[in-house]
C-alpha positions in Angstrom: 5.6 -45.0 -3.7 7.1 -42.0 -5.8 9.7 -41.3 -3.4 10.8 -45.0 -3.2 11.1 -44.9 -6.9 12.9 -41.6 -6.9 15.6 -43.3 -4.5 16.4 -45.6 -7.3 17.0 -43.0 -9.7 19.1 -40.0 -10.7 18.1 -37.4 -8.4 19.2 -38.8 -5.1 22.2 -40.1 -6.7 23.2 -36.6 -7.7 22.5 -35.4 -4.1 24.8 -38.0 -2.7 27.5 -36.9 -5.1 27.6 -33.4 -3.6 25.4 -31.4 -6.2 24.4 -28.9 -3.4 28.0 -27.5 -3.0 29.3 -25.2 -5.6 32.0 -27.0 -7.4 34.4 -26.0 -10.1 35.5 -28.7 -12.7 38.6 -30.1 -11.4 41.8 -30.0 -13.3 42.0 -33.8 -13.2 39.0 -35.6 -14.5 39.5 -38.8 -12.3 36.5 -38.1 -10.1 34.5 -36.4 -12.5 34.6 -38.8 -15.1 32.9 -41.4 -12.6 30.0 -39.4 -12.2 26.7 -40.3 -14.0 26.2 -38.0 -17.3 23.3 -36.2 -15.4 25.3 -35.5 -12.5 28.4 -34.2 -14.7 25.9 -31.9 -16.5 24.3 -30.6 -13.3 27.7 -29.9 -11.8 28.6 -28.1 -14.9 25.5 -26.1 -15.0 26.1 -25.2 -11.2 29.7 -24.4 -11.5 29.0 -22.0 -14.5 30.5 -23.9 -17.0 29.1 -24.9 -20.4 29.4 -28.7 -21.1 30.8 -29.8 -24.4 28.4 -29.3 -27.2 25.9 -27.4 -25.1 25.3 -23.7 -24.3 22.9 -24.1 -21.7 24.4 -22.3 -18.8 23.3 -19.0 -20.3 19.8 -20.3 -20.9 19.5 -21.6 -17.4 20.6 -18.1 -16.1 18.0 -16.5 -18.0 15.4 -19.0 -17.2 16.2 -18.5 -13.7 15.7 -14.6 -14.1 12.3 -15.2 -15.8 11.2 -17.4 -13.0 12.4 -14.9 -10.4 10.4 -12.1 -11.9 7.3 -14.2 -12.4 7.6 -14.9 -8.4 7.5 -11.4 -7.9 4.5 -10.6 -10.1 6.5 -9.0 -12.7 7.0 -9.8 -16.3 10.6 -9.9 -17.7 10.3 -8.5 -21.2 11.4 -10.9 -23.9 13.6 -8.2 -25.4 15.7 -8.4 -22.2 16.1 -12.2 -22.7 17.2 -11.8 -26.2 19.0 -8.5 -25.8 22.5 -8.5 -27.5 24.0 -7.7 -24.0 22.0 -9.8 -21.9 23.7 -9.2 -18.8 23.8 -5.6 -18.9 20.1 -5.5 -20.0 19.0 -7.7 -17.1 21.0 -5.3 -14.7 19.2 -2.3 -16.1 15.9 -4.1 -15.6 16.7 -5.0 -12.2 17.9 -1.4 -11.4 14.8 0.0 -13.2 12.6 -1.9 -10.5 14.9 -1.2 -7.8 14.3 2.6 -8.3 10.7 2.1 -7.5 11.6 3.7 -3.8 13.1 6.7 -5.6 10.4 7.0 -7.7 7.9 6.7 -4.9 9.8 9.4 -3.2 9.4 11.7 -6.3 5.5 11.1 -6.3 5.4 12.1 -2.7 7.5 15.3 -3.3 5.5 16.3 -6.3 2.2 15.9 -4.4 3.8 17.8 -1.3 5.3 20.6 -3.4 2.0 22.6 -4.0 1.5 22.9 -0.2 4.4 25.4 -0.1 4.1 27.1 -3.2 2.7 30.4 -3.8 -0.9 30.4 -5.2 -1.3 31.9 -8.6 -3.4 34.6 -7.5 -0.8 36.2 -5.3 1.5 38.8 -6.6 3.3 40.3 -3.6 6.8 39.2 -2.5 7.6 36.6 0.3 7.1 36.0 3.2 3.4 37.6 2.6 2.8 37.0 -1.2 -1.0 37.0 -0.7 -1.1 40.4 1.2 -2.2 40.8 4.7 -2.5 37.5 6.3 -5.1 38.7 8.7 -7.2 39.7 5.7 -7.0 36.5 3.5 -7.6 33.3 5.5 -4.6 31.0 4.5 -3.2 27.7 5.6 -0.5 29.3 7.6 2.3 27.1 5.8 5.5 28.9 4.8 5.8 29.5 0.9 9.1 28.8 -0.7 10.4 30.8 -3.7 9.3 29.8 -7.2 12.9 29.0 -8.4 13.3 26.6 -5.3 10.1 24.9 -6.6 11.5 24.7 -10.1 14.7 23.2 -8.9 13.1 20.6 -6.8 10.7 19.9 -9.8 13.8 19.7 -12.2 15.4 17.2 -10.0 12.4 15.0 -9.9 11.9 15.1 -13.6 15.6 14.1 -14.1 15.3 11.0 -11.9 12.2 10.0 -13.9 14.0 10.7 -17.2 16.8 8.3 -16.0 14.2 5.6 -14.9 12.7 5.8 -18.5 16.2 5.7 -20.1 17.0 2.5 -18.4 13.5 1.2 -19.6 14.4 2.3 -23.1 17.7 0.4 -22.8 16.5 -3.0 -21.7 13.5 -3.0 -24.0 15.5 -1.8 -27.1 13.3 -0.9 -30.1 10.1 -2.5 -28.5 10.1 0.4 -26.0 8.2 2.6 -28.7 5.5 -0.2 -29.3 4.4 0.2 -25.7 1.8 2.9 -25.1 2.8 3.6 -21.6 6.2 4.1 -22.5 5.0 6.8 -25.2 2.8 8.6 -22.5 5.7 8.7 -20.3 8.1 10.4 -22.7 5.4 12.7 -23.7 4.5 13.7 -20.1 8.3 14.1 -19.3 8.6 16.4 -22.5 5.5 18.5 -21.5 7.0 18.8 -17.9 10.3 20.0 -19.3 8.7 22.7 -21.6 6.6 23.9 -18.5 9.6 24.1 -16.4 11.5 26.0 -19.0 8.7 28.2 -19.8 8.5 29.2 -16.1 12.1 29.5 -15.7 12.7 31.7 -18.6 9.5 33.7 -17.8 7.8 32.9 -21.1 4.5 31.5 -19.7 4.6 33.4 -16.4 1.9 31.9 -13.9 0.2 29.9 -16.7 3.5 27.7 -16.7 2.9 27.0 -13.1 -0.6 26.4 -13.4 -0.1 23.7 -16.2 2.8 22.1 -14.3 0.7 21.4 -11.2 -1.8 19.6 -13.6 0.9 17.7 -15.1 2.1 16.6 -11.8 -1.0 14.7 -10.9 -0.5 12.6 -14.1 3.1 11.6 -13.1 2.1 8.7 -10.3 -0.5 7.7 -12.8 1.7 7.1 -15.7 4.7 6.0 -13.9 3.5 3.8 -11.0 1.9 0.7 -12.4 0.0 0.1 -9.1 -1.9 3.6 -9.3 -2.0 3.4 -13.1 -3.9 0.0 -12.7 -6.6 1.5 -10.4 -6.9 4.4 -12.6 -7.4 2.1 -15.7 -10.1 0.0 -14.1 -11.8 3.4 -12.7 -11.9 4.8 -16.3 -13.2 1.4 -17.7 -16.5 1.4 -15.3 -17.3 5.2 -16.2 -19.7 4.1 -18.7 -21.6 2.2 -15.9 -21.6 5.0 -13.7 -23.0 7.4 -16.4 -25.8 5.0 -16.9 -26.9 5.2 -13.3 -26.2 8.9 -13.3 -28.6 9.6 -15.9 -31.2 7.6 -13.9 -30.7 9.5 -10.9 -30.8 12.9 -12.7 -33.9 12.0 -14.3 -35.5 11.1 -10.9 -34.3 14.2 -9.4 -35.8 16.5 -12.3 -39.0 14.9 -12.1 -39.1 15.1 -8.4 -38.1 18.9 -8.5 -41.0 19.5 -11.0 -43.4 17.8 -8.6 -42.1 19.5 -5.6 -42.3 23.0 -7.3 -46.0 22.2 -8.4 -47.0 21.0 -4.8 -45.0 23.4 -2.6 -44.2 26.6 -4.7 -46.7 28.8 -2.9 -46.3 27.6 0.7 -42.4 27.4 0.9 -39.5 29.5 -0.2 -37.4 26.2 -0.7 -39.4 25.3 -3.6 -40.4 28.8 -5.1 -39.2 27.8 -8.5 -38.0 24.9 -10.4 -34.2 25.9 -10.1 -34.4 26.2 -6.4 -36.4 22.9 -6.1 -33.9 21.2 -8.3 -30.9 22.6 -6.1 -32.5 21.8 -2.8 -33.5 18.2 -3.7 -30.1 17.6 -5.2 -28.7 18.3 -1.8 -31.3 16.5 -0.2 -30.4 13.2 -2.1 -26.8 13.7 0.2 -29.0 14.1 3.2 -26.9 17.2 4.2 -29.8 19.6 4.5 -32.2 16.9 5.9 -34.8 17.7 7.5 -34.4 21.4 7.4 -35.2 21.8 3.6 -38.7 20.2 4.2 -39.5 21.3 7.7 -41.6 24.3 6.6 -43.5 22.4 3.9 -44.2 19.5 6.7 -45.1 22.5 9.0 -47.8 23.7 6.4 -49.0 20.4 5.4 -48.6 17.0 7.0 -48.9 15.2 3.9 -45.7 16.5 2.6 -44.2 13.7 4.6 -45.3 11.2 2.0 -43.6 13.2 -0.8 -40.2 13.6 0.8 -40.2 10.3 2.6 -40.9 8.6 -0.9 -38.0 10.6 -2.4 -35.6 9.7 0.2 -36.5 6.1 0.0 -36.3 5.9 -3.9 -33.4 8.2 -4.3 -31.1 7.9 -1.2 -31.9 4.2 0.0 -32.6 2.7 -3.4 -30.8 4.6 -6.2 -27.7 5.7 -4.5 -27.2 2.2 -3.0 -27.9 0.5 -6.5 -25.3 3.1 -7.9 -22.8 2.0 -5.3 -23.5 -1.8 -5.8 -23.4 -1.3 -9.8 -20.1 0.6 -9.6 -18.3 -1.8 -7.3 -19.6 -4.9 -9.2 -18.0 -3.5 -12.3 -14.9 -2.6 -10.5 -14.6 -6.1 -9.5 -14.9 -7.3 -13.0 -12.1 -5.2 -14.0 -10.1 -6.4 -11.0 -10.7 -10.0 -12.4 -9.2 -8.7 -15.8 -6.2 -7.4 -14.1 -5.7 -10.5 -12.3 -6.0 -12.5 -15.8 -3.3 -10.2 -17.2 -1.0 -10.9 -14.3 -1.6 -14.6 -14.6 -1.0 -14.4 -18.3 2.2 -12.4 -17.9 3.5 -14.7 -15.3 2.6 -17.9 -17.5 4.3 -16.1 -20.5 7.5 -15.8 -18.4 7.4 -19.5 -17.5 6.7 -20.6 -20.9 9.6 -18.5 -22.2 11.8 -20.1 -19.4 10.9 -23.6 -20.5 11.5 -22.9 -24.1 15.2 -21.6 -23.1 15.6 -24.9 -21.3 14.1 -27.2 -23.7 17.0 -26.8 -26.2 16.2 -30.2 -27.9 12.5 -29.3 -28.4 11.4 -32.5 -27.0 8.6 -30.7 -24.7 10.1 -32.0 -21.5 13.0 -31.1 -19.1 15.2 -33.7 -17.6 16.0 -33.9 -13.8 19.5 -32.4 -14.0 18.5 -29.3 -15.9 15.7 -28.7 -13.3 18.2 -29.1 -10.6 20.4 -26.5 -12.2 17.3 -24.1 -12.6 16.5 -24.6 -8.9 20.1 -23.8 -7.7 20.0 -20.8 -10.1 16.8 -19.7 -8.5 18.3 -20.4 -5.1 20.8 -17.7 -5.5 18.0 -15.0 -5.3 17.6 -13.6 -2.0 14.1 -13.6 -1.9 13.5 -17.4 -2.5 15.5 -18.9 0.5 16.5 -22.4 1.1 15.9 -23.8 -2.5 19.0 -25.8 -2.5 17.7 -27.8 0.6 14.3 -28.3 -1.0 15.4 -29.4 -4.5 13.8 -33.0 -4.2 10.6 -31.7 -2.7 10.4 -29.2 -5.6 10.9 -31.9 -8.2 8.8 -34.2 -6.6 5.8 -31.4 -6.3 6.5 -30.8 -10.1 6.8 -34.3 -11.4 3.1 -35.4 -11.2 3.3 -37.9 -13.9 6.1 -39.7 -12.0 8.3 -40.0 -15.0 11.1 -38.1 -13.9 10.4 -35.4 -16.4 8.9 -32.1 -16.2 6.6 -31.6 -19.2 5.5 -27.9 -20.2 2.0 -28.1 -18.3 3.8 -29.2 -15.0 6.4 -26.6 -15.5 3.8 -23.7 -15.5 3.1 -24.5 -11.9 6.6 -23.8 -10.8 5.7 -20.5 -8.9 2.9 -22.0 -7.1 5.2 -25.1 -6.1 8.0 -22.7 -4.9 5.7 -20.5 -3.1 4.2 -23.5 -1.1 7.6 -24.9 -0.3 9.0 -21.5 0.8 6.1 -21.0 3.1 6.7 -24.1 4.9 9.9 -23.9 7.2 10.2 -26.9 9.3 13.6 -26.2 10.5 12.9 -22.8 11.6 9.8 -24.2 13.4 12.1 -26.7 15.3 14.5 -24.0 16.4 11.7 -22.1 17.7 10.3 -25.2 19.7 13.7 -25.4 21.4 13.7 -21.7 22.4 10.3 -21.8 23.7 11.4 -24.6 26.3 13.8 -22.0 27.7 13.2 -20.5 31.2 12.3 -17.0 29.7 9.2 -18.2 27.9 7.6 -19.9 31.1 4.2 -18.7 31.8 5.2 -17.3 35.1 8.2 -15.6 34.0 5.8 -13.9 31.5 3.5 -12.9 34.3 6.4 -11.5 36.4 7.6 -9.3 33.6 4.1 -8.1 33.0 3.6 -7.2 36.5 7.0 -5.4 36.8 5.8 -3.4 33.6 2.4 -2.4 35.2 4.3 -1.5 38.5 6.8 0.7 36.7 3.9 2.6 34.9 2.1 3.3 38.1 5.2 4.4 39.7 6.1 6.9 36.9 2.7 8.2 36.8 2.5 8.6 40.4 6.0 10.4 40.5 4.7 13.0 38.0 2.1 14.0 40.5 3.8 14.2 44.0 6.6 16.4 45.5 9.1 16.0 48.2 10.4 12.9 49.5 7.7 10.8 48.2 9.2 11.9 44.7 12.8 11.0 45.6 11.6 7.4 46.7 9.7 6.9 43.6 12.6 7.9 41.3 14.8 5.3 43.1 12.1 2.6 42.6 12.1 3.7 39.0 15.7 3.1 38.6 15.4 -0.3 40.3 12.8 -1.0 37.7 15.1 0.0 34.9 17.7 -2.4 36.0 15.1 -5.3 36.5 14.3 -4.7 32.8 17.9 -4.6 31.9 18.5 -7.8 33.6 15.4 -9.1 31.7 16.9 -8.4 28.4 20.3 -9.8 29.2 18.7 -13.0 30.4 16.7 -13.3 27.2 19.8 -12.5 25.0 21.8 -15.1 26.8 19.1 -17.9 26.5 17.5 -17.0 23.2 20.4 -15.5 21.2 20.5 -12.2 19.5 18.8 -13.4 16.3 15.8 -14.8 18.0 15.8 -12.2 20.7 15.6 -9.5 17.9 13.1 -11.1 15.8 10.2 -10.0 18.0 9.0 -6.4 17.6 8.1 -6.2 21.3 11.7 -7.2 22.3 13.1 -4.5 20.1 11.0 -1.8 21.7 11.8 -3.2 25.2 15.6 -3.3 24.3 15.7 0.3 23.0 14.0 1.8 25.9 15.7 -0.3 28.5 19.0 1.0 27.1 17.9 4.5 27.2 16.8 4.1 30.9 20.2 2.6 31.9 22.0 5.4 29.8 20.0 8.0 31.9 20.6 6.3 35.1 24.4 6.8 34.6 24.1 10.3 33.5 22.1 11.4 36.4 25.2 10.9 38.4 26.6 14.0 36.5 23.6 15.8 35.5 20.7 16.1 37.8 18.3 17.3 34.9 18.4 13.8 33.5 16.5 12.0 36.3 12.9 13.2 35.5 13.4 11.7 32.1 13.4 8.2 33.5 9.6 8.5 34.3 8.8 9.6 30.7 10.6 6.6 29.4 9.1 4.3 31.8 5.6 5.6 30.7 6.6 5.0 27.2 7.6 1.5 28.0 4.3 1.0 29.6 2.7 1.3 26.3 3.9 -2.2 25.8 0.7 -3.2 27.9 -1.2 -2.4 24.7 0.3 -5.8 23.7 -2.0 -7.4 26.3 -5.0 -6.8 24.1 -3.2 -9.5 21.8 -4.5 -11.9 24.2 -7.8 -11.3 22.8 -7.7 -13.4 19.7 -10.1 -11.5 17.5 -8.4 -8.1 18.2 -5.1 -9.3 17.6 -6.2 -10.9 14.2 -8.0 -7.5 13.5 -4.7 -5.6 14.1 -2.4 -7.8 12.2 -4.8 -7.9 9.2 -5.0 -3.9 9.3 -1.2 -3.9 9.0 -1.3 -6.2 6.0 -4.2 -4.7 4.2 -3.6 -1.1 4.4 -0.1 -1.1 2.6 -1.9 -3.2 0.0 -4.6 -0.6 -0.6 -2.3 2.2 -0.8 -2.6 2.5 -4.7 -6.4 2.9 -4.4 -6.1 5.5 -1.6 -3.5 7.4 -3.4 -5.8 7.7 -6.5 -8.6 9.1 -4.3 -5.9 11.7 -3.0 -5.0 12.5 -6.5 -8.6 13.2 -7.5 -9.0 15.5 -4.4 -5.6 17.1 -5.4 -7.1 17.8 -8.9 -10.2 19.2 -7.7 -8.2 21.4 -5.1 -5.8 22.8 -7.8 -8.8 23.6 -10.1 -10.6 25.1 -7.1 -7.7 27.4 -6.3 -7.3 28.6 -9.9 -11.1 29.2 -10.2 -11.9 30.6 -6.8 -8.6 31.8 -5.3 -8.6 35.1 -3.4 -12.4 35.3 -3.4 -12.8 34.7 0.2 -11.4 37.5 2.4 -12.3 39.5 5.5 -14.8 42.2 4.7 -16.1 40.7 1.5 -19.5 42.3 1.1 -20.8 39.6 -1.2 -20.4 37.0 1.7 -22.4 39.1 4.5 -25.3 37.3 6.0 -24.5 34.0 4.2 -24.5 30.8 6.1 -21.0 30.4 5.1 -19.7 33.3 7.0 -22.3 32.8 10.1 -21.0 29.1 10.6 -17.3 30.4 10.5 -16.6 28.3 7.3 -14.5 30.8 5.6 -11.4 28.9 6.9 -12.4 26.3 4.5 -11.7 28.0 1.2 -9.4 27.8 -2.0 -7.1 30.6 -1.2 -4.2 28.3 -1.3 -3.5 24.4 -1.8 -3.5 23.3 1.8 -6.8 25.3 2.6 -8.3 23.7 -0.6 -7.2 20.1 0.4 -8.9 20.7 3.8 -11.9 22.0 1.9 -11.9 18.8 -0.1 -11.8 16.6 2.8 -14.8 18.4 4.1 -16.7 18.0 1.0 -15.9 14.1 1.0 -17.5 14.0 4.5 -20.6 15.5 2.8 -22.0 17.1 6.2 -22.9 20.7 5.4 -21.2 20.8 2.2 -23.8 22.7 0.5 -23.0 25.6 2.9 -19.5 25.9 1.2 -21.2 25.6 -2.3 -23.5 28.4 -1.4 -20.9 30.7 0.0 -18.8 30.4 -3.4 -22.0 30.9 -5.3 -22.3 34.3 -3.4 -18.6 35.1 -3.6 -18.6 34.7 -7.5 -22.1 36.1 -8.0 -22.7 33.2 -10.2 -24.8 30.2 -9.8 -22.8 28.3 -12.3 -19.9 27.8 -9.6 -22.4 25.2 -8.1 -21.5 23.0 -10.9 -17.9 22.5 -9.4 -18.9 21.3 -6.1 -21.7 18.9 -7.7 -19.1 17.5 -9.8 -17.0 16.8 -7.1 -19.5 15.2 -5.0 -20.5 13.1 -8.0 -16.9 12.0 -8.9 -14.9 12.2 -5.7 -17.7 10.8 -3.4 -20.2 8.8 -5.3 -17.8 7.3 -7.6 -14.2 6.8 -6.3 -14.7 7.1 -2.6 -17.4 4.5 -2.4 -15.2 2.2 -4.3 -12.3 2.8 -2.0 -14.7 2.1 0.9 -15.9 -1.0 -0.5 -12.8 -2.3 -1.8 -11.0 -1.8 1.9 -13.9 -3.4 3.6 -13.9 -6.5 1.4 -10.2 -6.7 1.5 -10.2 -6.5 5.2 -12.9 -8.9 5.5 -11.1 -11.4 3.0 -7.7 -11.3 4.7 -9.3 -11.7 8.2 -10.9 -14.9 7.1 -7.7 -15.8 5.5 -5.9 -15.0 8.9 -8.3 -17.0 10.8 -7.7 -20.2 8.6 -3.8 -19.8 9.1 -4.3 -19.5 12.9 -6.7 -22.5 12.9 -4.0 -24.7 11.2 -1.1 -23.3 13.3 -3.1 -24.0 16.5 -3.8 -27.5 15.4 -0.1 -28.1 14.4 1.3 -26.8 17.4 -1.1 -28.8 19.7 -0.1 -31.7 17.9 3.5 -31.1 18.4 3.0 -30.2 21.9 1.2 -33.4 22.7 4.0 -35.1 21.0 6.7 -33.4 23.0 4.7 -33.3 26.4 5.2 -29.6 26.3 3.1 -26.8 27.8 3.1 -23.6 25.8 3.1 -20.3 27.4 -0.3 -18.3 27.3 1.4 -15.0 26.5 3.1 -16.4 23.3 0.2 -17.9 21.5 1.2 -19.6 18.3 0.3 -17.5 15.5 2.1 -16.5 12.4 0.6 -13.1 10.6 -0.3 -13.3 7.2 2.5 -12.5 4.8 2.7 -9.0 3.4 0.6 -8.6 0.2 1.0 -6.6 -2.9 -2.1 -4.9 -4.5 -2.3 -7.7 -7.1 -2.3 -10.2 -4.4 -5.1 -8.5 -2.8 -7.0 -8.4 -6.2 -6.3 -12.1 -6.6 -7.6 -13.1 -3.3 -10.8 -11.0 -3.7 -11.3 -12.5 -7.2 -10.9 -15.9 -6.0 -13.3 -15.6 -3.4 -16.1 -14.2 -5.5 
């Protein structure tokens, strides 16, 4: 009924008058004056001309920018909208966000730089600054000169400073009202002081040490995604401390009881301190059951004590800690999602205020059409011009041909739904699927040739003589068969449709290389064997046969979507391990070396664990990884307790286990698991809808679809906030 009413009103009339093609106001007003007022106004807005008595054009452009940023999940600050030079401020804002790749590269460089820096405890000259490499077990990576490290660090800081300068420009005076902006400036100043002190030799090695810790803060302060994860993690520390106190009390009471029961019969519980340490390690199950084997051998009733300890401590309290921590993390996720929605709605309300210049609480159709057309000029919202009527109908729920403020706030969702529905593309695909190259028999033949070429290439590498020459000739024949396959698909499907599939890209590149090698073999015999290797590589496309198993295909495509979206929380785990590695390198660097008498007879040396040390950053990161795995982590802890001749060194390793394993790693694993499960269910729903839609279309057209090309569209790529929102909605 609404569509029938709309045909009688302004919107279709404006479409018929050619609103969707960019027009300039003609010098002669004969045609222009015949248009309805709304059509004149819409034409003026689209052409970039301000109608008499109005200055709505700039408002439409600003509103479109606000909606555009809301669509991307970003908040366009109002200081940009009301900046004295709006166009320049908007360009600065867009450039700031376009620099995210450069900033990400800076984060990566600063995190990789310590791998090649000379450890602070080393005082010799390059290439062996730590002395004899046979004496000190190191990572083996080459070290760079300290001045090269300072130059790289300086370039990174300059790029970040430029990024902050852009932000200062488009935010204006409100820049200093933002805490994060102040943190950025303070961190850059601290980095500048540290670099200058190191370059001038004022601070010596201390400047380098401080700089390494400051680098860890840069991704946290400058990356919104990592900063969000860090903020959520900090906000649940109090919950973690509550459960930590409970676990500590339980272990201390158990240690007292264990000392009372087994101090006379076992060396593992000879005193309270030893009992406390062994039961703490037992809580991680790293020393189970060796730590209580002697007590059990002496008295079989010891089983009840240790089994109760493990049931209560490991199975109940540790899982309770995991559940409580992640539950609170999801609560903070809901807060982050609410902030994002609030920012998006703020953008939309600001856009509505810009368009509602008469303060009548609604926007007419012509203004909305002009807004749609302005939005359509952004590349990431395609085909808005062709969908204008659908967008207007979807927003105009009251049917009065006015867009009210509450309806306008649904603009992002409406545009997203329309953009995700491409009927024209689907019709083009249906035509291409009717081509010969998409017939099931043709697909089976191509797969047969692929398997045959793989078998011939593998066999050719294991035979000699005339059989080898025969197989080489067969391989060249396969190469030309694949070339004809690519040429046929290109002719029938067209380049755009052909190149749109990842498998076709893979085939095309390898086929071109095989044919090129075939021609080069006429002039250089050494090129012939490389054909076999390329055909083996092309044979890897048989992995795509696994896509015929629907569950496996969905799992693979879901992983491709989820892994990038979980990158911020994985990066946070890396930063925590990096911080402990740097601290361990500064505390324990150089203590593990060949012939150290303090390590003689220790399990650390007997098991060959001396390669896991803190002599340089790369070795320290490898050690941190093993500590995250937890298996035999106490051996490394005891080794450094012996090397330092201090039991207090164990606090470092216990803190690492509590923070990096129990706290953050469990959050990472739980978050990834829930995200994967959630997106897997979402992908299955999408597949079910597309199977139903395609089945109906096939039945209508009387078409049989190829079994090798099952209709499925992968879930769109997600940002980390999209992932948060999906998880929060589900729970």
